[in-house]
C-alpha positions in Angstrom: -12.2 100.4 20.0 -11.1 103.3 20.7 -9.5 104.1 24.0 -11.5 106.8 25.4 -14.2 104.9 24.9 -12.7 101.6 26.0 -11.6 103.2 29.4 -15.0 104.3 30.5 -16.9 101.1 29.7 -14.1 99.8 32.7 -15.0 102.5 35.1 -19.1 102.4 34.3 -18.0 98.9 35.5 -15.9 99.5 38.4 -18.3 101.7 39.5 -21.4 100.5 39.3 -20.0 97.3 40.9 -19.1 98.6 44.0 -22.1 101.1 44.3 -24.9 98.2 43.3 -22.8 95.8 45.4 -22.8 93.3 41.6 -20.2 91.3 40.9 -17.7 92.5 38.4 -19.0 89.0 36.2 -22.1 89.8 36.0 -21.9 93.6 34.3 -19.3 91.4 31.8 -22.4 89.1 30.7 -25.2 92.1 30.5 -22.5 94.6 28.0 -22.0 91.1 26.1 -18.4 91.2 26.7 -16.1 88.5 27.0 -13.7 88.5 30.7 -10.8 88.4 28.6 -11.2 91.7 26.5 -12.1 93.6 30.0 -9.3 92.4 31.8 -7.2 93.6 28.9 -9.2 96.9 28.7 -8.7 96.8 32.7 -4.7 96.6 32.2 -4.2 99.1 29.0 -6.2 101.4 31.5 -5.7 105.2 30.1 -3.2 103.9 27.4 -3.5 104.4 23.8 -4.2 102.7 21.1 -0.6 101.7 19.4 0.2 99.6 16.4 2.2 96.9 17.1 4.1 96.0 13.9 6.5 97.0 11.2 4.6 100.3 9.2 5.5 99.9 6.1 7.2 103.5 4.5 7.0 105.3 0.9 10.9 106.2 1.3 11.7 102.2 1.9 11.9 101.8 -2.3 13.5 104.2 -4.6 11.9 105.5 -7.6 13.8 103.2 -10.1 12.8 99.9 -8.4 9.1 101.4 -7.9 9.3 101.6 -11.9 11.0 98.4 -12.4 8.3 97.1 -10.4 5.5 98.3 -12.4 7.9 97.8 -15.6 7.5 94.7 -14.5 3.9 93.6 -13.7 2.9 95.8 -17.2 5.0 93.0 -19.1 3.8 89.7 -17.1 0.1 91.0 -16.0 -1.3 87.4 -15.6 1.0 86.4 -12.8 -0.4 87.1 -9.4 1.8 89.5 -6.5 3.4 86.9 -4.7 4.9 85.4 -8.1 5.7 88.9 -8.9 8.1 89.7 -5.6 9.6 86.6 -6.0 10.6 86.7 -9.4 11.9 90.6 -8.8 
């Protein structure tokens, strides 16, 4: 979920919970959001979404390596990708 929508939901729930005197968990139930998810959003309030693992880069393999992989695949078209990566 985009961070601006996530933050808007947290703002909405907190604002109307205080103003109407209704417990936060009731708003969360009405919105059909798990409590753990809401409190995770609240903890990350104002933060943008970031990827939490390595992002593959095109420059990790050299052109010769890419061509070798493609050539090997063309010679062995019925091998699965796991076997191809293991064999190569």
